C-alpha positions as CSV (number, residue, x, y, z in Angstrom):
1,M,-190.9,108.2,111.9
2,T,-187.3,107.8,110.9
3,I,-185.2,110.4,109.1
4,K,-185.1,110.0,105.4
5,T,-182.0,111.3,103.5
6,F,-181.9,112.4,99.9
7,L,-178.5,113.2,98.2
8,R,-178.1,115.2,95.0
9,K,-175.0,116.2,93.1
10,F,-174.9,118.6,90.2
11,E,-172.3,120.6,88.4
12,S,-172.3,124.4,89.1
13,K,-169.9,127.3,89.2
14,A,-171.8,128.6,92.2
15,E,-170.3,129.0,95.7
16,I,-171.7,127.4,98.8
17,E,-173.0,130.7,100.1
18,D,-174.9,131.3,96.8
19,I,-176.7,128.0,97.0
20,A,-177.5,128.6,100.7
21,G,-178.9,132.0,99.8
22,I,-181.4,130.4,97.5
23,V,-182.5,127.9,100.2
24,L,-182.8,130.8,102.7
25,D,-184.8,133.0,100.3
26,V,-188.0,131.6,101.7
27,A,-190.1,134.5,100.5
28,S,-189.4,133.4,96.9
29,Y,-190.5,129.7,97.4
30,K,-194.0,130.5,96.1
31,N,-192.4,131.4,92.8
32,F,-190.4,128.1,92.2
33,V,-191.2,125.4,94.7
34,P,-194.1,123.1,93.6
35,H,-197.1,123.2,95.9
36,V,-196.0,126.2,97.9
37,S,-198.8,128.8,97.4
38,T,-197.7,131.2,100.1
39,S,-194.2,132.0,101.5
40,R,-193.1,134.9,103.6
41,I,-190.5,135.7,106.2
42,I,-192.1,136.8,109.5
43,S,-188.8,137.8,111.1
44,Q,-185.1,137.4,110.8
45,N,-182.5,137.9,113.6
46,G,-178.9,137.0,112.8
47,N,-178.8,133.3,111.8
48,E,-182.4,132.6,112.6
49,I,-185.5,133.1,110.4
50,I,-189.1,132.6,111.3
51,A,-191.2,131.9,108.1
52,E,-194.7,131.1,107.2
53,L,-195.6,128.8,104.3
54,V,-198.8,127.3,102.9
55,I,-198.5,124.0,101.0
56,S,-201.3,123.3,98.6
57,F,-201.6,119.6,98.0
58,L,-204.6,118.1,96.2
59,N,-207.6,119.9,97.7
60,F,-205.8,120.6,101.0
61,K,-204.0,123.8,102.1
62,V,-201.5,123.2,104.9
63,P,-200.3,126.3,106.6
64,Y,-197.3,126.3,109.0
65,T,-194.6,128.4,110.6
66,S,-191.0,127.2,110.7
67,K,-187.9,128.2,112.4
68,I,-184.8,128.2,110.2
69,T,-181.3,128.3,111.7
70,F,-178.2,128.4,109.5
71,D,-174.4,128.3,109.6
72,I,-172.5,129.1,106.4
73,S,-168.8,128.7,105.8
74,E,-166.5,128.3,102.8
75,K,-166.5,124.5,103.3
76,E,-170.2,123.9,104.0
77,A,-173.6,125.3,104.8
78,I,-175.9,123.7,107.3
79,I,-179.5,124.9,107.3
80,N,-182.0,123.4,109.9
81,V,-185.7,123.8,109.7
82,T,-188.1,122.9,112.6
83,E,-191.8,123.5,113.2
84,H,-192.4,126.8,115.1
85,G,-195.6,127.4,117.0
86,S,-198.2,125.9,114.7
87,N,-200.4,122.8,115.1
88,T,-199.9,121.5,111.6
89,F,-197.0,119.2,112.5
90,K,-196.5,117.0,115.5
91,K,-192.9,117.0,114.3
92,L,-191.0,118.7,111.6
93,Y,-187.3,118.6,111.0
94,N,-185.3,119.0,107.9
95,K,-181.6,119.7,107.3
96,W,-179.8,121.0,104.3
97,K,-176.1,120.3,104.1
98,I,-174.4,121.9,101.1
99,L,-170.9,121.0,100.1
100,K,-168.7,121.8,97.1
101,A,-166.2,119.3,95.6
102,D,-164.3,120.7,92.6
103,K,-167.0,121.8,90.1
104,E,-169.7,119.8,91.8
105,I,-172.3,120.8,94.4
106,I,-173.5,118.2,96.8
107,I,-176.8,118.6,98.7
108,D,-177.6,116.3,101.5
109,F,-181.3,116.8,102.4
110,E,-182.7,115.1,105.5
111,V,-186.4,115.1,106.3
112,E,-188.4,113.9,109.3
113,F,-192.0,114.9,109.9
114,E,-195.4,113.9,111.2
115,L,-198.5,115.9,110.4
116,S,-201.2,116.3,113.0
117,N,-203.9,115.3,110.4
118,K,-203.6,111.5,110.1
119,M,-205.0,111.4,106.6
120,L,-202.6,114.1,105.3
121,N,-199.8,112.4,107.2
122,F,-200.5,109.1,105.4
123,L,-200.6,110.8,102.0
124,A,-197.5,112.8,102.6
125,S,-195.5,109.9,104.0
126,A,-196.5,107.7,101.1
127,S,-195.2,110.2,98.6
128,L,-192.2,111.5,100.6
129,G,-189.6,110.3,98.1
130,L,-191.3,112.0,95.2
131,V,-191.9,115.2,97.1
132,A,-188.3,115.4,98.2
133,D,-187.1,114.8,94.7
134,T,-189.4,117.5,93.4
135,I,-188.2,120.0,96.0
136,L,-184.5,119.3,95.3
137,E,-185.1,119.5,91.6
138,A,-186.8,122.9,92.0
139,F,-183.8,124.2,94.0
140,I,-181.3,122.9,91.5
141,K,-183.2,124.5,88.6
142,R,-183.4,127.8,90.5
143,T,-179.7,127.6,91.2
144,Q,-178.9,127.0,87.6
145,K,-181.2,129.7,86.4
146,I,-179.8,132.4,88.8
147,L,-176.2,131.5,89.2
148,N,-174.9,129.7,86.1
C-alpha cells in the first residue's frame, strides 16, 4: 500500500505546540474523534507514548496499540504513529506535520496501513479519503473549540 497524504489549512490563533498537544491528547480521542470508542495512554516516557485505541466501524470493533513519537519546535511539530505489539495491523504508519504560516495552520497528514483482516482492510482502504477527512475535521473543530 502506498502512503496517502491529506493536507488541511485553517485559520487559527493557536501555536504549533497547542495543536500538537491536541493530537497527543490520545486519552481524549474517544470524546471527539468519530468511531473511536476507547482511547487511553498506557505509558509515556519523554517524547514517546504507547496508547490503546478501539475503533468501532459498522459492526466491527478494532482494538490496537500504537507507539507515538514526537518532536515539537516553534517552526513545526512532527508526530509519528506506528503499530505497537498488536495483531490488528500488518502495517500502520501515520505522520502529522504541523506548520504555521502567518495566521494559518497547515496540517500535513500521511497515512499508510494494512489491516490483518482482509475484509476490514478492503472496507477501510476503500473509504480512506473519507475517514482521513473526518479525522482531520474532528481535530480542526477540537482546536477551534479549545484554542480560539
